[in-house]
Backbone as CSV, one residue per row, in Angstrom:
resi,resn,N_x,N_y,N_z,CA_x,CA_y,CA_z,C_x,C_y,C_z
1,MET,-20.969,64.569,28.412,-20.976,64.284,26.993,-19.552,64.081,26.511
2,TYR,-19.499,63.214,25.540,-18.194,62.930,24.945,-17.930,63.921,23.826
3,THR,-16.699,64.250,23.729,-16.321,65.090,22.602,-16.063,64.188,21.407
4,TYR,-15.908,64.792,20.278,-15.654,64.032,19.057,-14.370,63.225,19.178
5,LEU,-13.324,63.812,19.755,-12.046,63.112,19.880,-12.143,61.938,20.843
6,GLN,-12.894,62.092,21.903,-13.054,60.992,22.845,-13.804,59.819,22.189
7,GLY,-14.806,60.143,21.375,-15.555,59.100,20.661,-14.662,58.333,19.687
8,ARG,-13.842,59.083,18.962,-12.927,58.440,18.006,-11.893,57.575,18.744
9,LEU,-11.422,58.074,19.890,-10.453,57.330,20.675,-11.071,56.017,21.184
10,ARG,-12.291,56.060,21.632,-12.970,54.843,22.096,-13.172,53.849,20.950
11,GLN,-13.504,54.353,19.766,-13.676,53.472,18.604,-12.366,52.761,18.271
12,ARG,-11.277,53.500,18.326,-9.974,52.890,18.022,-9.578,51.867,19.077
13,MET,-9.867,52.155,20.330,-9.534,51.212,21.400,-10.341,49.930,21.246
14,ARG,-11.632,50.047,20.893,-12.453,48.861,20.669,-11.922,48.057,19.470
15,ALA,-11.550,48.724,18.423,-11.031,48.045,17.234,-9.728,47.319,17.560
16,LEU,-8.859,47.933,18.337,-7.602,47.291,18.712,-7.864,46.057,19.576
17,ASN,-8.790,46.157,20.510,-9.105,45.014,21.373,-9.714,43.870,20.565
18,GLU,-10.576,44.179,19.632,-11.209,43.141,18.827,-10.196,42.431,17.934
19,THR,-9.283,43.154,17.328,-8.292,42.511,16.461,-7.274,41.741,17.282
20,ALA,-6.959,42.168,18.469,-5.999,41.454,19.296,-6.575,40.122,19.763
21,GLU,-7.862,40.027,19.962,-8.485,38.796,20.413,-8.844,37.864,19.262
22,ALA,-8.744,38.316,18.030,-9.181,37.517,16.891,-8.146,36.476,16.459
23,GLY,-6.866,36.636,16.767,-5.834,35.736,16.277,-5.502,34.624,17.261
24,PHE,-4.545,33.759,16.870,-4.061,32.682,17.713,-2.739,33.091,18.327
25,THR,-2.468,32.578,19.497,-1.177,32.852,20.112,-0.147,31.859,19.589
26,LEU,1.083,32.160,19.815,2.161,31.283,19.363,2.095,29.924,20.057
27,ILE,1.751,29.915,21.308,1.635,28.658,22.058,0.544,27.782,21.461
28,GLU,-0.602,28.368,21.130,-1.686,27.594,20.535,-1.264,26.970,19.205
29,LEU,-0.563,27.738,18.391,-0.091,27.208,17.103,0.923,26.083,17.304
30,LEU,1.820,26.228,18.262,2.810,25.181,18.523,2.144,23.902,19.033
31,VAL,1.139,24.037,19.869,0.429,22.859,20.368,-0.246,22.126,19.210
32,VAL,-0.872,22.843,18.305,-1.524,22.226,17.148,-0.502,21.511,16.279
33,ILE,0.660,22.112,16.060,1.709,21.496,15.236,2.224,20.214,15.900
34,VAL,2.395,20.227,17.198,2.863,19.037,17.911,1.828,17.915,17.807
35,ILE,0.561,18.248,17.975,-0.495,17.230,17.869,-0.533,16.643,16.466
36,LEU,-0.418,17.475,15.438,-0.396,16.970,14.060,0.818,16.075,13.816
37,GLY,1.957,16.419,14.391,3.146,15.584,14.258,2.963,14.219,14.895
38,ILE,2.341,14.184,16.061,2.082,12.904,16.728,1.124,12.060,15.904
39,LEU,0.077,12.661,15.388,-0.877,11.926,14.556,-0.215,11.393,13.287
40,ALA,0.647,12.180,12.664,1.342,11.726,11.460,2.253,10.536,11.771
41,ALA,2.925,10.568,12.914,3.800,9.454,13.296,2.992,8.183,13.529
42,VAL,1.829,8.314,14.148,0.976,7.149,14.382,0.531,6.546,13.059
43,VAL,0.147,7.387,12.102,-0.314,6.898,10.800,0.825,6.206,10.052
44,VAL,2.011,6.783,10.065,3.147,6.200,9.345,3.474,4.812,9.889
45,PHE,3.491,4.662,11.201,3.824,3.364,11.781,2.705,2.348,11.612
46,SER,1.473,2.795,11.513,0.377,1.842,11.376,0.235,1.312,9.953
47,VAL,0.651,2.051,8.943,0.519,1.591,7.554,1.825,1.027,7.005
48,ARG,2.832,0.923,7.831,4.137,0.452,7.366,4.092,-0.991,6.877
49,GLY,3.332,-1.874,7.500,3.317,-3.284,7.142,2.342,-3.650,6.040
50,ILE,1.582,-2.692,5.544,0.578,-2.994,4.526,1.233,-3.486,3.239
51,ASN,2.342,-2.912,2.840,3.020,-3.313,1.611,3.496,-4.761,1.690
52,ASP,4.002,-5.176,2.851,4.466,-6.558,3.018,3.318,-7.542,2.876
53,LYS,2.171,-7.219,3.440,1.005,-8.100,3.337,0.537,-8.205,1.889
54,GLY,0.591,-7.115,1.163,0.190,-7.138,-0.243,1.116,-7.992,-1.087
55,GLN,2.412,-7.921,-0.823,3.376,-8.738,-1.559,3.160,-10.218,-1.267
56,GLY,2.889,-10.552,-0.018,2.627,-11.943,0.342,1.382,-12.484,-0.345
57,ALA,0.341,-11.662,-0.416,-0.895,-12.079,-1.084,-0.668,-12.261,-2.583
58,ALA,0.136,-11.383,-3.185,0.431,-11.517,-4.616,1.216,-12.800,-4.893
59,CYS,2.132,-13.153,-4.014,2.902,-14.392,-4.182,2.003,-15.620,-4.101
60,LYS,1.113,-15.637,-3.103,0.210,-16.779,-2.958,-0.714,-16.907,-4.162
61,THR,-1.192,-15.774,-4.664,-2.088,-15.797,-5.820,-1.368,-16.293,-7.064
62,ASP,-0.135,-15.848,-7.275,0.618,-16.281,-8.457,0.918,-17.785,-8.395
63,GLN,1.290,-18.269,-7.223,1.560,-19.704,-7.081,0.280,-20.510,-7.311
64,SER,-0.818,-20.060,-6.781,-2.095,-20.750,-6.968,-2.506,-20.759,-8.442
65,THR,-2.261,-19.664,-9.140,-2.593,-19.590,-10.568,-1.786,-20.593,-11.378
66,VAL,-0.494,-20.692,-11.080,0.364,-21.653,-11.799,-0.085,-23.076,-11.507
67,GLN,-0.406,-23.375,-10.262,-0.840,-24.734,-9.911,-2.168,-25.083,-10.584
68,THR,-3.095,-24.125,-10.629,-4.380,-24.371,-11.289,-4.186,-24.598,-12.784
69,ALA,-3.294,-23.821,-13.396,-3.007,-24.002,-14.822,-2.387,-25.376,-15.075
70,GLU,-1.532,-25.827,-14.168,-0.938,-27.158,-14.306,-2.002,-28.251,-14.213
71,GLU,-2.935,-28.097,-13.298,-3.999,-29.091,-13.162,-4.872,-29.136,-14.419
72,ALA,-5.161,-27.968,-14.983,-5.967,-27.927,-16.208,-5.201,-28.542,-17.374
73,TYR,-3.893,-28.281,-17.445,-3.059,-28.867,-18.499,-3.021,-30.388,-18.349
74,PHE,-2.890,-30.861,-17.107,-2.857,-32.301,-16.852,-4.192,-32.952,-17.234
75,ALA,-5.297,-32.272,-16.984,-6.610,-32.821,-17.333,-6.762,-32.985,-18.847
76,ASN,-6.138,-32.112,-19.620,-6.231,-32.192,-21.083,-5.213,-33.139,-21.701
77,ASN,-4.021,-33.241,-21.107,-2.921,-33.952,-21.763,-2.414,-35.174,-21.002
78,SER,-2.938,-35.477,-19.862,-2.513,-36.603,-19.014,-1.047,-36.530,-18.623
79,LYS,-0.481,-35.367,-18.638,0.883,-35.135,-18.163,0.996,-33.649,-17.822
80,TYR,1.979,-33.336,-16.993,2.218,-31.936,-16.637,3.113,-31.302,-17.684
81,GLY,2.976,-29.989,-17.833,3.773,-29.284,-18.824,4.679,-28.241,-18.192
82,SER,5.620,-27.777,-18.988,6.520,-26.718,-18.517,5.778,-25.380,-18.560
83,MET,6.432,-24.347,-18.104,5.820,-23.013,-18.110,5.512,-22.584,-19.544
84,ASP,6.410,-22.906,-20.488,6.167,-22.559,-21.898,4.960,-23.321,-22.450
85,ASP,4.784,-24.581,-22.037,3.620,-25.353,-22.464,2.321,-24.727,-21.961
86,LEU,2.351,-24.236,-20.730,1.149,-23.613,-20.159,0.770,-22.338,-20.904
87,VAL,1.784,-21.558,-21.274,1.513,-20.306,-22.000,1.054,-20.602,-23.420
88,SER,1.759,-21.500,-24.122,1.394,-21.799,-25.515,0.049,-22.527,-25.604
89,GLY,-0.315,-23.287,-24.569,-1.596,-23.986,-24.556,-2.762,-23.107,-24.150
90,GLY,-2.492,-21.880,-23.729,-3.556,-20.958,-23.346,-4.004,-21.102,-21.906
91,PHE,-3.253,-21.818,-21.086,-3.622,-21.985,-19.689,-3.133,-20.836,-18.817
92,LEU,-2.106,-20.134,-19.280,-1.607,-18.922,-18.629,-1.469,-17.838,-19.692
93,SER,-1.763,-16.609,-19.325,-1.605,-15.529,-20.309,-0.131,-15.166,-20.493
94,THR,0.622,-15.176,-19.407,2.074,-14.934,-19.470,2.767,-15.867,-18.483
95,ALA,4.037,-16.104,-18.731,4.810,-16.945,-17.817,5.007,-16.217,-16.497
96,SER,4.982,-16.963,-15.413,5.181,-16.376,-14.093,6.613,-15.871,-13.962
97,GLN,6.755,-14.682,-13.414,8.078,-14.110,-13.181,8.635,-14.509,-11.825
98,TRP,7.784,-15.096,-10.960,8.189,-15.402,-9.592,8.314,-16.891,-9.316
99,TYR,7.676,-17.733,-10.132,7.682,-19.173,-9.878,8.113,-19.936,-11.123
100,GLU,8.699,-21.106,-10.887,9.082,-21.990,-11.982,8.504,-23.384,-11.736
101,VAL,8.286,-24.105,-12.809,7.723,-25.452,-12.731,8.859,-26.447,-12.948
102,THR,9.018,-27.366,-12.012,10.023,-28.422,-12.128,9.285,-29.742,-12.317
103,LEU,9.516,-30.363,-13.472,8.856,-31.634,-13.785,9.730,-32.798,-13.335
104,LYS,9.081,-33.862,-12.805,9.795,-35.039,-12.318,9.100,-36.297,-12.849
105,ASN,9.771,-37.397,-12.834,9.202,-38.714,-13.174,8.480,-38.719,-14.522
106,ASN,9.174,-38.370,-15.566,8.570,-38.371,-16.906,7.291,-37.534,-16.986
107,GLU,7.341,-36.355,-16.413,6.247,-35.380,-16.484,4.968,-35.849,-15.800
108,THR,5.077,-36.750,-14.830,3.887,-37.179,-14.091,3.867,-36.602,-12.680
109,ASP,4.891,-35.852,-12.331,4.952,-35.198,-11.022,5.597,-33.835,-11.216
110,LEU,5.199,-32.864,-10.424,5.761,-31.529,-10.590,5.930,-30.849,-9.254
111,ALA,6.701,-29.789,-9.280,6.863,-28.916,-8.120,6.868,-27.477,-8.626
112,VAL,6.058,-26.635,-8.007,6.042,-25.206,-8.330,6.838,-24.517,-7.237
113,THR,8.014,-24.012,-7.604,8.917,-23.415,-6.612,9.215,-21.973,-6.983
114,ALA,9.525,-21.206,-5.965,9.854,-19.795,-6.166,11.232,-19.666,-6.789
115,ILE,11.373,-18.714,-7.693,12.654,-18.466,-8.339,13.551,-17.716,-7.361
116,PRO,14.771,-18.197,-7.126,15.675,-17.507,-6.180,15.951,-16.078,-6.637
117,GLY,16.010,-15.195,-5.668,16.290,-13.785,-5.957,15.047,-12.970,-6.287
118,LYS,13.908,-13.590,-6.377,12.658,-12.886,-6.669,11.919,-12.615,-5.356
119,PRO,10.907,-11.739,-5.369,10.225,-11.361,-4.118,9.585,-12.525,-3.355
120,CYS,9.170,-13.570,-4.045,8.471,-14.672,-3.363,9.434,-15.691,-2.774
121,ALA,10.712,-15.614,-3.097,11.693,-16.549,-2.546,12.098,-16.063,-1.160
122,SER,11.647,-16.770,-0.143,11.990,-16.327,1.214,12.566,-17.431,2.038
């Protein structure tokens, strides 16, 4: 038979063993941190070019909008108009900050070109 002290000693030994097995070791924590670091590096490098693609799409859309507004202006007035004409005529809500309209041959020919120093000028 066990004495009272032996029973208490066994209870404490079981409690110590259970708590010692419940935690993580330092090696396990370091391995998890290294894996998370590798995953973070992969994500950073994979999303790095997304901003460039978005800027390119915005440039193409803005140029297309200006050209469409010019075509609509030409359909109404039989001549192309400047950027101010497009805005005042209601064909554009605001003047483009990235593109300018260059009129040629007595306003019967135009070129939509990127403004130097702006994001779309490459």
